[in-house]
N, C-alpha and C positions, 0 to 999 in steps of 0.2 A: 285707915284706907288700906283697898289690899287693888292689886292689878288683874286687869279682867282680859283674856285673850281673846280678842275678840275673832281674831282669824279662826282658832279653833273652835269657838261659840256659832261662827259662819256654817262651817262644816257639819256641825250636831245638826242645824238646822234646816240646812240640806239634806242630810240623811233624813231627819225626820219629816222632813214634806214630803219629801219622793216617797217613803213609806207609808204614810197615812193618804197619798192620791192615789197608792196602789192597792191600798185595804179599803178602799171606799169604789174601787173600780172592781175590783176581782172577788170573786167569793168560789170555793169548790167545786160551784155546782153551775156552767156553764149555760148561758142562755140561747147558745146555740148561732149568735149574734157575737163577734169577737168584738166587734167595735163596738157594743154596749156595753160587750164584760169589762173592756177598758177605761170605758168612762168618755171616750174618744178622745183618749189623752195620749200621747210617745213619750217617754220616761228619756230624758234627755241629759245633757252636760252641759258645760261652760257655752252661755248664749255667743261668743264669739266665737267659737270653734267651726271651723268648715262644716262639718257632719250634721252641726245644729241647723248651720242657716240652712243646708242644705235639704235639710227634714221639713225647716218651715216652704220652702219652695218647691217640695213633694204636695205638702198637703194641697199649696193650691193647684198644681200644674194637674193631681190627680180629684179637683174638683173633691175634698174632701171637706167639705162645711161645716164648722163646727168642731172640727178637728185643733186642740192644742199641743204645741209640743212646748212641756213643762221642764225648763231651765232647773238644773242642780249643778253636780260636779261628777267627771267620771268616778268616785269611789261611790260617791249616794246612788248613781246609774247602776255598777256593780253588785252594791248594796240589793236596792228595790230586785233587779231580777235572780241573785240568789234566793231572796225570801220569795218570789212567788216560784223559783223553781221546787225550791222545798214542799209546796204546797200544793203545786201541779195546777197554777191559778195562768190565766191569758200573762202575757206582757210583750209590751212592745217596746224596745228601746233603738237610740238612736247606736248604731254600733261602728266597729273598725276592727279591721285584721293586720298585723296579728296583735294579737290579745292574749292575756291568759285566760281569758273568761272561754275560749274555743277548746281552748284543752282541756279545763275542767266540766263543762256541764256540753250537752247538743245540742247546738243551735243551728240555727238556719236564716240565710239572707234571703227577704220577701223578693221575689223578681224585680226589675223597676223596669219596663218594657218604654217608656218613654225618656231612657237616661237620664234622670235629673241626678244620681249620684254617680252620673261617669261610669269610665273603664277603668280595670284595676290601676291600682296607683303604684307608686313608687317613694320609697325615704329616700332619700336624694342628700348629700354630700358638701358644702357651703364651705367658702371660708375667705379670707380677707383680702383684698389685693396685699401683694408685696409679698405675702408668707412665703412663696414659692426661693425668693431671692431672700430672704434674712430668716427661714428657718427650713431649709430644704430638706431636713431629715422629716422634720414634722408633715411637714405636705405631702411629704413619703410616705409615710402611715394612714395621712388622711385620702390619700389619694389609692390605698391599695384596700382599705377597710372597705368590708363585705361579707354580709353571712346569709342566713335564709329564715324564712318567717317561725320553723321548726326550732332552729337555735334559739333567735331571741324567744318565744314563747315557752321554752324550757326555764329561761334565766327568770321571767314573767309570774311565773307559775310558782318558784320555789318563793319567790319572794313574797309574791302576795300569799304564801303557805307558811310567813316568820322567819323565813330565813334572812340574815341582812344582807343588806347590798352588796357588798362588798365580798361578804362571804361567797353568795350566789353567784356573783361572779367570776368570784376566782375557781371557782368550782366547775365552771362553765369552759374555762379557760386550759383548767389542769385536765378536762376529759375531749378538751380540742386541741390539742398544740398543733398537731398540724396545719391548722385552719390558721389560726395565730401566727404562725412561723410564714405563712404567706403575706401576710399585714405587714408582716416587721422583715420582709424578704427584701437585703441588699440595703438594709439602713443601717449605717453606722452610730455605735452607741456614742450617746452627747452626756453633758457633765451636767448635769440640774436644769437643762435647759427650761424655761419657765412657757409651759403651753395652754391659753385657757379656752376653754368651750363652754360653750353657752345652750341652755337646752329649758324646753318646757316643762312642766310637773307630769307629764303623761308616764303612763307604767311604759310602753314602748321605749322611752326615753331614758328612763330612771334605769332601764336594763342596759339598753347600747352606750350610754357613756360613762355605766361603770366600768363593762367589760372593756371599752376602750383605754380607758385611765391605768387599769392595771396593766393592759398589755403595753403599752406607752409608757409607764415608768417601769415596767422589765430590762427596758435599752438606756433608760437614767431621764425621762423626761422626770421634770415636775406639774404635774399636770390639776389643774384649776376645773371640777366643774361646776359651773353655776347655773340654778334652775332661776327662769327668769318668765315674765309675762311674751305671750307669742310675738306682738309685734315688736317688741323691745329686744327679743332675741335677734329677727330679722335687722333692726336698727343696729343693734350693736356689732353685728358683723360687717355690715355696708361700713360703718363709722372708722373700722378698725380699731373698736375697744375688747374686743373679741375676735380669738385668732379662727375661732369656726364654729360649724354646726354640724350635727350630722343629723337634724333632724328635721329635715324641711322634705314636707309632703305635696307631692306633686301629682297631676296639674289641679286636679280640684281643692285638696282643704287646703292647703296656705298660697292659692291661685294669687291674692291679691296681693298680698306681700309679696310675692314673686315676683309680680309685675312691677311693683315700687322701687324694689331694688336691687335685679336683677345686674343691670349694669355699673353697678355699686359693689360687686362681690365677684368670686370666681367658683362654676356650677362644676365640681367632681363629678357629678353623674350621679348615680346610683350604688347605695351602701346596700339595697334590699326592693327585691324588684316583687313583683304580687300582694301588694297591700290593697285591700280594699276597705270602701265605707257605704253605707246601706243602711236599711231599717233590720233590725234583729228581731226574733221569735223564740224560743224553745221549739226543738223537732216536735213535739207532740201535740205542739198546735197546729189545727188542721187547714193549715192558708200556708199559699204560697207566692200570691205575689201584690203587692199595694193594689191592684185596681181591685181586687177580692174586700176590700176593704168599704165601708157605706159613710156617706153623709148623714150627718147626724139630721 
């Protein structure tokens, strides 16, 4: 007998499906109708993600009959995007920033005049009730943690290019000692105090959690970062099973979860401003708005 890694095979199949659909819907010669060229398909990520749900709403709000948002994963979406760009083929993907793809490729968001995807988002920090009293130094670091889209994208791109997660995080810390010092300002060293942060396996959250983990460990914390599902992440902090998270996308992406759990946790506000979600295309595509897409 042998063991099958179904999770790995699931990812392989997701990537294969998205690449197959992209190949079927694209050709090197455009028909002049991008809707037809992409076979009326938007390459999506996980079906439960906020940007996926918003994309499905956009299809309805803009009257794009016959269109489909194809579920896969964030990795499969990025793979399909890269394959299309290598061949200068049209593709429409569910997108969000910050993300390494904006540093790697020349991309643009399609205008959203109906406001389906909302305005600019923030990534916020949430901690469990009682953390300030029980672990005041940890609370202080989490409250002071903040950086920019350029900061996080540089870490994300290094990781995407094959640098180990902790190595990429440490390189950024070494180059940004002043900024890290602001996070640790007024924090007394601790002796192995345990802190658990939970996060979703998105590129943004992989980067931010690895950076903050190393920063906190530099003053004596014993930090565990645990990747889990979106809904479980919020519940873990609300129930006090985890100390906090720095992965709350608001007001749109995690709107439902925030409304469900906001009264059971402490909101420390934005750790990154100017985040965004929407439909993204390569800049070589001569299209500027979701309204430019055609129903089937």
